[in-house]
PAZAPA-4460 file (N, C-alpha, C; in steps of 0.05 Angstrom, whole numbers, plus 32768, in hexadecimal, padded with zeros to 4 digits):
% residues 196
    n_x    n_y    n_z   ca_x   ca_y   ca_z    c_x    c_y    c_z   seq   type   mol
   8319   824E   7F37   8302   8240   7F2B   8303   821D   7F4C     1      M     A
   831C   8220   7F4A   8320   8208   7F57   8316   8203   7F6C     2      F     A
   831E   821C   7F7A   830F   821B   7F9D   82F7   821F   7F9C     3      D     A
   82E8   822F   7F89   82C7   822A   7F88   82BF   820E   7F81     4      N     A
   82CB   81FE   7F73   82C1   81E3   7F79   82CD   81D2   7F8B     5      F     A
   82DB   81DB   7FA2   82DE   81CD   7FB8   82CA   81D9   7FCE     6      I     A
   82C7   81E6   7FCE   82B1   81FD   7FDA   8292   81E3   7FDD     7      E     A
   828E   81E6   7FC6   8270   81D9   7FBC   8279   81B9   7FC7     8      K     A
   828E   81B0   7FC0   8293   8197   7FC5   829A   818F   7FE4     9      L     A
   829D   81B2   7FF1   8292   81A6   800F   8283   81AC   801A    10      K     A
   826E   81BD   8012   8250   81BA   801C   8243   81AD   8005    11      A     A
   8240   8195   7FFC   8238   8181   7FEF   823B   8166   8006    12      I     A
   8257   8165   8005   8263   814F   801E   8250   8158   803C    13      R     A
   824D   8172   8042   8248   817B   805C   8227   816C   8059    14      L     A
   821E   8176   8041   81F9   8160   8045   81FB   8146   8048    15      H     A
   820A   8140   802C   820D   8125   8030   8209   8114   8046    16      I     A
   8223   811C   8056   8228   8111   8078   8217   8110   8084    17      T     A
   8202   8132   8086   81EB   8134   80A0   81D5   8120   8092    18      L     A
   81CC   8119   8076   81BC   810A   8072   81C4   80EE   807B    19      S     A
   81D9   80E2   8075   81E2   80C9   807A   81DC   80C1   8095    20      A     A
   81E7   80DD   80A7   81E7   80D6   80C6   81C4   80D6   80CD    21      V     A
   81B8   80E7   80C5   819C   80E3   80CD   818A   80C8   80BA    22      V     A
   8195   80BD   809B   818D   80A6   80A0   819E   808B   80AD    23      C     A
   81B2   8088   80B4   81B3   807D   80C9   81A7   807B   80E7    24      V     A
   819B   8092   80F6   818A   8093   810D   817B   8089   80FE    25      I     A
   8167   8092   80EA   8152   808C   80E5   814D   806A   80E1    26      L     A
   8169   8064   80D6   8165   8045   80CF   8167   8035   80E8    27      G     A
   8173   803E   8101   8175   8034   8116   8155   803A   8129    28      F     A
   814D   8049   811C   8133   805D   812E   811B   803A   8126    29      I     A
   8123   8039   8110   810E   8026   80FF   8111   8009   8101    30      F     A
   8133   8001   8106   8134   7FEF   8106   812B   7FE3   8133    31      L     A
   8132   7FFD   8142   812D   7FED   815F   8111   7FED   8167    32      I     A
   8103   8008   8153   80E0   800F   815E   80D0   8010   8145    33      W     A
   80D0   7FF6   813B   80BE   7FEE   812B   809E   7FF7   8125    34      P     A
   8095   7FF2   8140   807E   7FF2   813F   806F   8015   8145    35      A     A
   8085   801B   8151   807F   8038   815C   8082   804C   813D    36      E     A
   8090   8047   8135   8098   804E   811D   8076   804E   8106    37      V     A
   8079   803B   8104   8061   8030   80F7   804A   8041   8101    38      T     A
   8048   803E   811A   802F   804F   8123   802A   806C   811C    39      S     A
   8046   8079   812D   8050   809C   8122   8046   80A1   8108    40      L     A
   8055   8092   80F3   8049   8093   80D6   802E   808F   80CB    41      I     A
   8020   807B   80E2   8000   807A   80DC   7FEB   8094   80DD    42      A     A
   7FFB   809A   80FF   7FED   80B4   8107   7FF8   80CF   8102    43      V     A
   800D   80D1   80ED   8011   80E3   80D6   8002   80E5   80C1    44      A     A
   7FF5   80CE   80B2   7FE6   80CA   809E   7FCB   80CD   80AE    45      V     A
   7FC9   80C6   80C5   7FAC   80CE   80C9   7FA7   80F4   80C9    46      G     A
   7FB7   80FC   80D3   7FB2   8117   80DA   7FAB   8123   80BA    47      V     A
   7FC4   8117   80AC   7FBF   8124   8091   7FA7   8117   808A    48      L     A
   7F9A   810D   8085   7F82   8101   8081   7F6B   8110   8089    49      L     A
   7F6D   811B   809C   7F56   812B   80AB   7F58   8148   80A5    50      I     A
   7F75   8151   80A7   7F71   8169   809D   7F6A   8174   8078    51      V     A
   7F73   8156   8068   7F60   8156   8054   7F4B   8151   8054    52      I     A
   7F3B   8144   805C   7F25   813E   8060   7F10   8155   8069    53      G     A
   7F1B   8169   807F   7F0E   817E   8089   7F0C   8193   8073    54      A     A
   7F2F   8190   8069   7F24   81AE   8050   7F15   81A2   803D    55      V     A
   7F14   818D   8027   7EFD   817F   801E   7EE3   818F   8029    56      Q     A
   7EDA   817B   803B   7EC0   8183   804B   7EB3   819C   8052    57      V     A
   7EC3   81AF   805A   7EC3   81C8   805C   7EC3   81D9   803A    58      I     A
   7EDF   81D2   802B   7ED5   81E9   801B   7EB8   81DB   7FFF    59      S     A
   7EB7   81C9   8000   7E91   81BE   8000   7E84   81CA   800F    60      K     A
   7E78   81CC   8024   7E6C   81DA   8033   7E69   81F0   802F    61      L     A
   7E7C   8203   802F   7E82   821C   8025   7E75   8229   8006    62      I     A
   7E82   8212   7FF3   7E77   8216   7FD8   7E55   8211   7FCB    63      S     A
   7E53   821E   7FB5   7E35   821C   7FB5   7E35   8203   7FA0    64      Q     A
   7E4B   81F3   7FA8   7E4F   81D9   7F94   7E32   81C7   7FA4    65      D     A
   7E1D   81BD   7F8C   7E11   81A7   7F9B   7E16   818F   7F96    66      K     A
   7E27   818C   7F8D   7E26   816B   7F8A   7E3A   816A   7FA2    67      R     A
   7E32   814A   7FA9   7E34   8142   7FC6   7E51   8134   7FCB    68      Y     A
   7E5F   8124   7FB4   7E6E   8114   7FB6   7E86   8121   7FBB    69      T     A
   7E8B   8135   7FB6   7EA7   8140   7FC6   7EA6   8146   7FE4    70      G     A
   7E88   814B   7FE8   7E86   814A   800D   7E80   8138   8016    71      L     A
   7E7F   8117   8003   7E79   8102   8014   7E99   80F4   801C    72      L     A
   7EAA   80F6   7FFC   7EC6   80F2   7FFB   7ED8   80FE   8011    73      V     A
   7ECB   811A   8013   7EE0   811F   802D   7ED0   811C   8040    74      G     A
   7EC3   8113   804E   7EAD   8106   8066   7EC3   80E2   806F    75      F     A
   7EC3   80DA   805A   7ECF   80BF   804F   7EEE   80C8   8059    76      I     A
   7EFD   80D8   8055   7F1B   80D8   804D   7F1A   80E1   8076    77      V     A
   7F0A   80F7   8082   7F11   8104   8092   7EFF   80E5   80AF    78      L     A
   7EEE   80E1   80A0   7EEA   80C3   80BF   7F0C   80AE   80B3    79      I     A
   7F0F   80A8   80A3   7F25   809B   809C   7F3F   80A9   80AE    80      L     A
   7F46   80C0   80A6   7F54   80C6   80B6   7F4D   80C5   80DC    81      G     A
   7F3D   80CE   80E1   7F3E   80CB   8102   7F41   80B2   810A    82      V     A
   7F2D   8096   80F9   7F33   807C   80FE   7F52   807C   8106    83      W     A
   7F63   8085   80EB   7F84   8079   80EE   7F87   808C   810A    84      I     A
   7F82   809B   810A   7F90   80AB   812A   7F83   809B   8142    85      L     A
   7F6F   8094   8140   7F6A   807F   8153   7F7A   8070   815C    86      I     A
   7F75   805C   8143   7F82   8042   813E   7F96   803D   812F    87      S     A
   7FB3   8050   813A   7FBF   8044   8117   7FCF   802C   810F    88      P     A
   7FD5   8013   812C   7FD5   8006   812C   7FC9   7FF4   8119    89      T     A
   7FAC   7FF4   8116   7FA4   7FE2   8108   7FA1   7FF7   80F1    90      R     A
   7F99   800B   80E6   7F9E   8014   80D4   7FBA   8008   80C1    91      A     A
   7FC9   8008   80D0   7FE7   7FFF   80C4   7FE9   7FDE   80BA    92      A     A
   7FD4   7FD6   80CD   7FD8   7FC2   80C5   7FC9   7FB0   80B1    93      S     A
   7FB0   7FC3   80A4   7FA1   7FBF   808F   7FB4   7FB4   807B    94      I     A
   7FC7   7FC9   8073   7FD3   7FC7   805C   7FDD   7FB0   804F    95      I     A
   7FED   7FA0   8069   7FFD   7F83   805A   7FD8   7F6F   8059    96      P     A
   7FBE   7F72   806C   7FA7   7F64   805F   7FA0   7F6A   8046    97      I     A
   7FA0   7F85   8041   7F8F   7F8F   8027   7FAA   7F78   8011    98      V     A
   7FC3   7F79   8012   7FD9   7F71   8009   7FCD   7F59   8007    99      I     A
   7FCD   7F44   801D   7FCB   7F2E   801E   7FAD   7F25   800D   100      G     A
   7F9F   7F2C   8011   7F86   7F2A   8005   7F88   7F2A   7FE4   101      V     A
   7F9C   7F3B   7FDA   7FA0   7F40   7FBC   7FAF   7F22   7FB0   102      V     A
   7FC0   7F24   7FCA   7FCD   7EFC   7FC3   7FC8   7EE6   7FC4   103      L     A
   7FAB   7EEC   7FD2   7F9A   7ECF   7FDB   7F90   7ED3   7FBC   104      V     A
   7F7E   7EE6   7FB7   7F72   7EE6   7F9D   7F7F   7EE1   7F7F   105      A     A
   7F95   7EEF   7F80   7F9C   7EE4   7F6B   7FB0   7ECF   7F72   106      S     A
   7FB5   7EC2   7F80   7FBD   7E9A   7F85   7FAC   7E90   7F7E   107      G     A
   7F87   7E99   7F83   7F78   7E85   7F7D   7F7B   7E82   7F65   108      V     A
   7F79   7EA0   7F5A   7F73   7EA5   7F32   7F8C   7E8A   7F24   109      Q     A
   7FA4   7E94   7F32   7FBC   7E85   7F27   7FB5   7E5E   7F27   110      E     A
   7FAD   7E5C   7F45   7FA2   7E3F   7F42   7F96   7E34   7F2D   111      L     A
   7F7E   7E4B   7F2B   7F65   7E40   7F1F   7F75   7E35   7EFC   112      S     A
   7F84   7E4C   7EF8   7F93   7E53   7EE1   7FA9   7E38   7ED7   113      L     A
   7FBB   7E30   7EF3   7FC4   7E19   7EED   7FB6   7E01   7EEC   114      A     A
   7FAA   7DF2   7EF7   7F8F   7DDB   7EF6   7F89   7DE3   7ED8   115      I     A
   7F84   7DF5   7EC7   7F77   7DFA   7EB9   7F8F   7DE7   7EA1   116      T     A
   7FA7   7DF5   7E9E   7FBE   7DEE   7EA0   7FBE   7DD2   7E9C   117      A     A
   7FBA   7DC4   7EB6   7FC1   7DAA   7EB1   7FB1   7D97   7EA0   118      K     A
   7F91   7DA2   7EAA   7F7C   7D96   7E90   7F82   7D9C   7E76   119      H     A
   7F9C   7DAE   7E6B   7F9C   7DB3   7E50   7FB0   7DA3   7E48   120      V     A
   7FC5   7D94   7E5D   7FE0   7D85   7E56   7FF4   7D9C   7E55   121      D     A
   7FEF   7DB7   7E60   8003   7DCC   7E5D   8024   7DBC   7E74   122      A     A
   8031   7DC8   7E6C   8052   7DC1   7E65   8048   7DD2   7E89   123      T     A
   8064   7DC8   7E9E   8068   7DDA   7EB7   804F   7DDB   7EC9   124      K     A
   803A   7DD1   7EC4   8018   7DDE   7ED6   8022   7DD9   7EF6   125      W     A
   8037   7DBD   7F00   803D   7DC4   7F17   804E   7DD5   7F1F   126      G     A
   805C   7DE4   7F12   8069   7DFC   7F22   8059   7E15   7F1A   127      W     A
   8047   7E12   7F0D   802D   7E26   7F0D   801C   7E22   7F2D   128      M     A
   8015   7E0C   7F2B   8007   7E00   7F45   800F   7E0A   7F5E   129      I     A
   8033   7DFF   7F58   803A   7E05   7F73   8044   7E2D   7F80   130      A     A
   804F   7E35   7F61   8044   7E4D   7F63   802E   7E63   7F77   131      G     A
   8018   7E5C   7F67   7FFC   7E5D   7F72   7FF4   7E5A   7F87   132      S     A
   8002   7E3E   7F98   8007   7E40   7FB4   8011   7E52   7FC9   133      V     A
   8031   7E57   7FB6   803E   7E60   7FCA   802A   7E86   7FCA   134      L     A
   802B   7E8B   7FB3   8018   7EA9   7FB9   7FFB   7EA7   7FCF   135      T     A
   7FF4   7E97   7FCD   7FDD   7E95   7FDE   7FE9   7E88   7FF9   136      I     A
   7FFB   7E7C   8002   800A   7E83   8021   8010   7E94   8023   137      V     A
   8021   7EAB   8012   8026   7EC6   801B   8013   7ED4   801B   138      F     A
   8005   7ED0   8019   7FE3   7EEB   8019   7FDB   7EDC   8034   139      G     A
   7FD8   7EC5   8038   7FD6   7EBC   804C   7FE3   7ECA   8064   140      I     A
   7FF9   7EC8   8066   8010   7EC7   807B   8005   7EEC   8078   141      V     A
   8007   7EF9   8069   8004   7F1B   806A   7FED   7F1D   806E   142      C     A
   7FDA   7F11   8075   7FB8   7F1B   807F   7FBC   7F0E   80A7   143      I     A
   7FCF   7EF8   80A2   7FCB   7EED   80BD   7FE5   7EFC   80D5   144      C     A
   7FF8   7F02   80C2   800E   7F11   80D2   800E   7F27   80C6   145      M     A
   7FF5   7F38   80C4   8001   7F5A   80B1   800B   7F65   80CB   146      A     A
   800B   7F6C   80E7   801F   7F7F   80F1   803C   7F78   80EE   147      F     A
   8044   7F61   80F1   8061   7F51   80F1   806B   7F5B   80E1   148      A     A
   8058   7F54   80C1   8063   7F5E   80A9   806B   7F74   80A5   149      I     A
   805C   7F87   80BC   8062   7FAA   80BB   8084   7FAB   80CD   150      I     A
   8088   7F97   80DD   8099   7FA1   80EF   80B3   7F9B   80E0   151      K     A
   80B1   7F84   80CC   80C5   7F79   80B9   80C7   7F8B   80A5   152      V     A
   80B5   7F98   809A   80BD   7FA7   8084   80C7   7FC4   8093   153      A     A
   80C1   7FD4   80AD   80D2   7FEC   80B9   80E3   7FE1   80BB   154      M     A
   80F5   7FC4   80C2   810B   7FBF   80CD   8115   7FBF   80B4   155      R     A
   810C   7FB2   809E   8123   7FBF   8082   8119   7FCE   8076   156      L     A
   8113   7FDE   807B   8110   7FFE   8078   812E   800E   8089   157      L     A
   812D   8008   80A0   8141   800F   80B1   815E   8008   80A9   158      G     A
   815C   7FF1   809C   817A   7FE2   809D   8180   7FEC   807A   159      L     A
   816B   7FEF   806E   8172   7FFD   8058   8177   8025   8060   160      F     A
   816D   8031   806B   8179   8044   8076   8194   804A   807C   161      L     A
   8195   8038   8094   81B6   8037   80A0   81CD   8035   808D   162      I     A
   81C2   8019   8073   81D8   8015   8064   81DA   802C   8055   163      Y     A
   81C0   803F   804B   81CC   805C   803F   81D9   8066   8050   164      D     A
   81D8   806B   8063   81E4   8081   8072   81FD   807B   8072   165      G     A
   8209   805E   8079   8227   805A   8070   8234   805A   8056   166      I     A
   8227   8054   8043   8235   804F   802C   8234   8071   8028   167      S     A
   8226   8082   8027   8227   80A1   8026   8243   80AB   803E   168      S     A
   8241   80A0   8052   8256   80A9   805E   826D   80A2   8053   169      M     A
   827C   8084   8049   8289   8074   803B   8290   808D   802D   170      V     A
   827C   8096   8013   8285   80A4   8000   828D   80BA   8000   171      M     A
   8287   80C7   801E   828B   80E2   8027   82A9   80DF   8027   172      V     A
   82B2   80C7   8036   82CE   80BF   803F   82DF   80C2   8027   173      R     A
   82D1   80B6   8012   82E4   80AD   7FF9   82E5   80C8   7FF4   174      H     A
   82DB   80DA   7FE6   82DA   80F6   7FD8   82E9   8101   7FEB   175      V     A
   82EF   8103   8006   8304   8111   801B   8320   810D   8016   176      N     A
   8321   80E9   8011   8335   80E3   8009   834C   80EC   7FE2   177      V     A
   833A   80E4   7FDE   8342   80F8   7FBF   8346   8113   7FC3   178      A     A
   832D   8129   7FD1   8331   8142   7FCF   8350   814B   7FDF   179      E     A
   8358   8137   7FF6   8370   813B   7FFB   838E   8135   7FED   180      R     A
   8386   8121   7FDD   839C   8118   7FC5   839D   812F   7FB5   181      V     A
   837C   8139   7FA0   837E   814A   7F98   838A   8166   7FA2   182      V     A
   838C   816C   7FB4   8394   8186   7FC6   83B7   8182   7FCF   183      D     A
   83BF   816D   7FCF   83D9   816A   7FD5   83E5   816E   7FBE   184      S     A
   83E1   8165   7FA1   83EB   8169   7F89   83E7   8185   7F7A   185      V     A
   83CD   8195   7F88   83D2   81AF   7F82   83E6   81BD   7F8F   186      V     A
   83ED   81BD   7FA2   83F7   81BE   7FB6   8413   81C3   7FA9   187      T     A
   8418   819D   7FA6   8441   81A6   7F95   8440   81AE   7F83   188      K     A
   8427   81B6   7F75   8432   81C4   7F56   8435   81DF   7F5A   189      E     A
   8428   81EA   7F6F   8427   8209   7F7A   8444   8204   7F8D   190      E     A
   844E   81F8   7F98   8468   81FC   7F9D   847A   81FB   7F93   191      D     A
   847D   81EC   7F70   848B   81E8   7F5A   848D   8200   7F49   192      V     A
   8471   820A   7F4C   846D   8227   7F43   847A   823F   7F46   193      D     A
   847E   823F   7F66   8489   8257   7F75   84AC   824E   7F77   194      D     A
   84B5   8236   7F6D   84CE   8235   7F71   84D8   823E   7F53   195      F     A
   84CB   823F   7F40   84D3   8245   7F2A   84CA   8265   7F29   196      F     A
***
Protein backbone atom coordinates (compact mmCIF):
# COMPACT_ATOMS: atom_id res chain seq x y z
CA UNK A 1 0.00 0.00 0.00
CA UNK A 2 2.81 2.41 0.88
CA UNK A 3 4.59 1.61 -2.39
CA UNK A 4 1.39 2.38 -4.33
CA UNK A 5 1.14 5.72 -2.53
CA UNK A 6 4.77 6.55 -3.40
CA UNK A 7 4.19 5.70 -7.08
CA UNK A 8 1.11 7.96 -7.20
CA UNK A 9 3.06 10.69 -5.45
CA UNK A 10 5.86 10.42 -8.02
CA UNK A 11 3.36 10.66 -10.89
CA UNK A 12 1.70 13.71 -9.34
CA UNK A 13 5.09 15.36 -8.77
CA UNK A 14 6.05 14.74 -12.39
CA UNK A 15 2.81 16.31 -13.67
CA UNK A 16 3.14 19.30 -11.34
CA UNK A 17 6.78 19.80 -12.29
CA UNK A 18 6.02 19.66 -16.01
CA UNK A 19 3.12 22.11 -15.68
CA UNK A 20 5.30 24.37 -13.52
CA UNK A 21 7.99 24.46 -16.21
CA UNK A 22 5.35 25.24 -18.86
CA UNK A 23 3.94 28.04 -16.66
CA UNK A 24 7.38 29.60 -16.20
CA UNK A 25 8.13 29.39 -19.94
CA UNK A 26 4.73 30.87 -20.86
CA UNK A 27 5.19 33.52 -18.19
CA UNK A 28 8.47 34.65 -19.72
CA UNK A 29 6.91 34.63 -23.20
CA UNK A 30 4.04 36.82 -21.93
CA UNK A 31 6.54 39.12 -20.22
CA UNK A 32 8.92 39.49 -23.15
CA UNK A 33 6.46 39.55 -26.07
CA UNK A 34 3.10 40.85 -24.76
CA UNK A 35 2.03 42.40 -28.08
CA UNK A 36 2.76 39.24 -30.04
CA UNK A 37 0.93 37.07 -27.50
CA UNK A 38 -2.06 39.39 -27.64
CA UNK A 39 -2.10 39.21 -31.44
CA UNK A 40 -1.76 35.42 -31.35
CA UNK A 41 -4.68 35.11 -28.93
CA UNK A 42 -6.73 37.48 -31.10
CA UNK A 43 -5.93 35.41 -34.21
CA UNK A 44 -7.00 32.23 -32.41
CA UNK A 45 -10.27 33.92 -31.38
CA UNK A 46 -10.73 35.15 -34.96
CA UNK A 47 -10.29 31.66 -36.40
CA UNK A 48 -12.68 30.25 -33.81
CA UNK A 49 -15.30 32.88 -34.67
CA UNK A 50 -14.91 32.17 -38.39
CA UNK A 51 -15.50 28.47 -37.80
CA UNK A 52 -18.50 29.13 -35.53
CA UNK A 53 -19.97 31.67 -37.97
CA UNK A 54 -19.44 29.41 -40.99
CA UNK A 55 -21.05 26.45 -39.23
CA UNK A 56 -23.99 28.64 -38.24
CA UNK A 57 -24.43 30.03 -41.77
CA UNK A 58 -24.09 26.64 -43.47
CA UNK A 59 -26.45 24.93 -41.03
CA UNK A 60 -29.09 27.65 -41.53
CA UNK A 61 -28.73 27.51 -45.34
CA UNK A 62 -29.09 23.72 -45.34
CA UNK A 63 -31.98 23.59 -42.88
CA UNK A 64 -35.58 24.21 -43.80
CA UNK A 65 -35.84 26.84 -41.08
CA UNK A 66 -37.32 30.05 -42.50
CA UNK A 67 -36.18 32.24 -39.62
CA UNK A 68 -33.28 34.38 -40.72
CA UNK A 69 -32.03 35.58 -37.33
CA UNK A 70 -29.69 32.60 -36.99
CA UNK A 71 -28.36 33.24 -40.48
CA UNK A 72 -27.82 36.92 -39.65
CA UNK A 73 -26.05 36.06 -36.38
CA UNK A 74 -23.88 33.56 -38.23
CA UNK A 75 -22.86 36.18 -40.81
CA UNK A 76 -22.10 38.73 -38.09
CA UNK A 77 -19.94 36.23 -36.18
CA UNK A 78 -18.20 35.22 -39.43
CA UNK A 79 -17.50 38.85 -40.40
CA UNK A 80 -16.28 39.63 -36.87
CA UNK A 81 -13.91 36.65 -37.06
CA UNK A 82 -12.54 37.77 -40.44
CA UNK A 83 -12.05 41.33 -39.12
CA UNK A 84 -10.19 40.03 -36.05
CA UNK A 85 -8.04 37.82 -38.28
CA UNK A 86 -7.20 40.75 -40.56
CA UNK A 87 -6.53 43.19 -37.72
CA UNK A 88 -5.79 41.30 -34.50
CA UNK A 89 -4.03 44.20 -32.76
CA UNK A 90 -6.87 46.62 -33.36
CA UNK A 91 -9.42 44.01 -32.31
CA UNK A 92 -7.55 43.34 -29.06
CA UNK A 93 -7.32 47.05 -28.29
CA UNK A 94 -11.12 47.37 -28.38
CA UNK A 95 -11.47 45.54 -25.05
CA UNK A 96 -9.90 48.32 -22.93
CA UNK A 97 -11.76 50.93 -25.00
CA UNK A 98 -15.09 49.30 -24.15
CA UNK A 99 -14.06 49.09 -20.48
CA UNK A 100 -13.00 52.75 -20.65
CA UNK A 101 -16.36 53.83 -22.06
CA UNK A 102 -18.15 51.91 -19.31
CA UNK A 103 -15.92 53.53 -16.67
CA UNK A 104 -16.50 57.04 -18.05
CA UNK A 105 -20.27 56.49 -18.17
CA UNK A 106 -20.25 55.08 -14.64
CA UNK A 107 -18.07 57.97 -13.43
CA UNK A 108 -20.42 60.54 -14.94
CA UNK A 109 -23.39 58.88 -13.22
CA UNK A 110 -21.48 58.80 -9.93
CA UNK A 111 -20.52 62.48 -10.36
CA UNK A 112 -24.14 63.40 -10.92
CA UNK A 113 -25.08 61.48 -7.78
CA UNK A 114 -22.27 63.15 -5.82
CA UNK A 115 -23.44 66.62 -6.90
CA UNK A 116 -26.97 65.70 -5.85
CA UNK A 117 -25.56 64.51 -2.51
CA UNK A 118 -23.83 67.88 -2.06
CA UNK A 119 -27.09 69.75 -2.73
CA UNK A 120 -28.94 67.73 -0.11
CA UNK A 121 -26.11 68.27 2.43
CA UNK A 122 -25.08 64.60 2.54
CA UNK A 123 -21.92 63.78 4.43
CA UNK A 124 -18.72 62.90 2.61
CA UNK A 125 -19.93 64.20 -0.75
CA UNK A 126 -16.38 65.42 -1.44
CA UNK A 127 -15.13 61.83 -1.40
CA UNK A 128 -17.94 60.87 -3.73
CA UNK A 129 -16.89 63.58 -6.20
CA UNK A 130 -13.23 62.58 -5.94
CA UNK A 131 -14.10 58.90 -6.52
CA UNK A 132 -16.28 59.66 -9.51
CA UNK A 133 -13.63 61.92 -11.09
CA UNK A 134 -11.04 59.18 -10.54
CA UNK A 135 -13.33 56.67 -12.26
CA UNK A 136 -13.70 59.05 -15.23
CA UNK A 137 -9.91 59.52 -15.39
CA UNK A 138 -9.36 55.73 -15.34
CA UNK A 139 -11.89 55.40 -18.16
CA UNK A 140 -10.16 58.05 -20.26
CA UNK A 141 -6.80 56.35 -19.65
CA UNK A 142 -8.29 53.03 -20.83
CA UNK A 143 -9.63 54.69 -23.97
CA UNK A 144 -6.47 56.65 -24.79
CA UNK A 145 -3.94 53.95 -23.89
CA UNK A 146 -5.83 50.82 -24.92
CA UNK A 147 -2.95 48.82 -26.36
CA UNK A 148 -0.52 49.82 -23.60
CA UNK A 149 -3.03 48.54 -21.05
CA UNK A 150 -3.19 45.21 -22.85
CA UNK A 151 0.61 44.98 -22.78
CA UNK A 152 0.61 45.65 -19.04
CA UNK A 153 -2.12 43.04 -18.53
CA UNK A 154 -0.15 40.46 -20.54
CA UNK A 155 2.98 41.21 -18.54
CA UNK A 156 1.05 40.84 -15.28
CA UNK A 157 -0.33 37.55 -16.54
CA UNK A 158 3.24 36.52 -17.33
CA UNK A 159 4.35 37.37 -13.80
CA UNK A 160 1.43 35.39 -12.36
CA UNK A 161 2.37 32.38 -14.51
CA UNK A 162 6.02 32.59 -13.45
CA UNK A 163 4.98 32.83 -9.80
CA UNK A 164 2.67 29.83 -10.19
CA UNK A 165 5.40 27.78 -11.83
CA UNK A 166 8.04 28.64 -9.24
CA UNK A 167 5.70 28.07 -6.30
CA UNK A 168 4.72 24.66 -7.74
CA UNK A 169 8.39 23.73 -8.09
CA UNK A 170 9.03 24.78 -4.48
CA UNK A 171 6.11 22.64 -3.30
CA UNK A 172 7.41 19.63 -5.23
CA UNK A 173 10.82 20.14 -3.63
CA UNK A 174 9.28 20.21 -0.14
CA UNK A 175 7.35 17.02 -0.88
CA UNK A 176 10.58 15.38 -2.12
CA UNK A 177 12.36 16.30 1.11
CA UNK A 178 9.43 15.02 3.20
CA UNK A 179 9.34 11.80 1.19
CA UNK A 180 13.06 11.20 1.81
CA UNK A 181 12.53 11.67 5.55
CA UNK A 182 9.60 9.23 5.58
CA UNK A 183 11.55 6.78 3.41
CA UNK A 184 14.56 6.89 5.77
CA UNK A 185 12.30 6.28 8.79
CA UNK A 186 10.62 3.30 7.06
CA UNK A 187 14.04 1.90 6.07
CA UNK A 188 15.27 2.19 9.68
CA UNK A 189 12.14 0.42 10.96
CA UNK A 190 12.65 -2.36 8.41
CA UNK A 191 16.29 -2.70 9.52
CA UNK A 192 15.18 -2.98 13.16
CA UNK A 193 12.57 -5.61 12.24
CA UNK A 194 15.22 -7.59 10.32
CA UNK A 195 17.57 -7.46 13.31
CA UNK A 196 15.06 -9.17 15.59
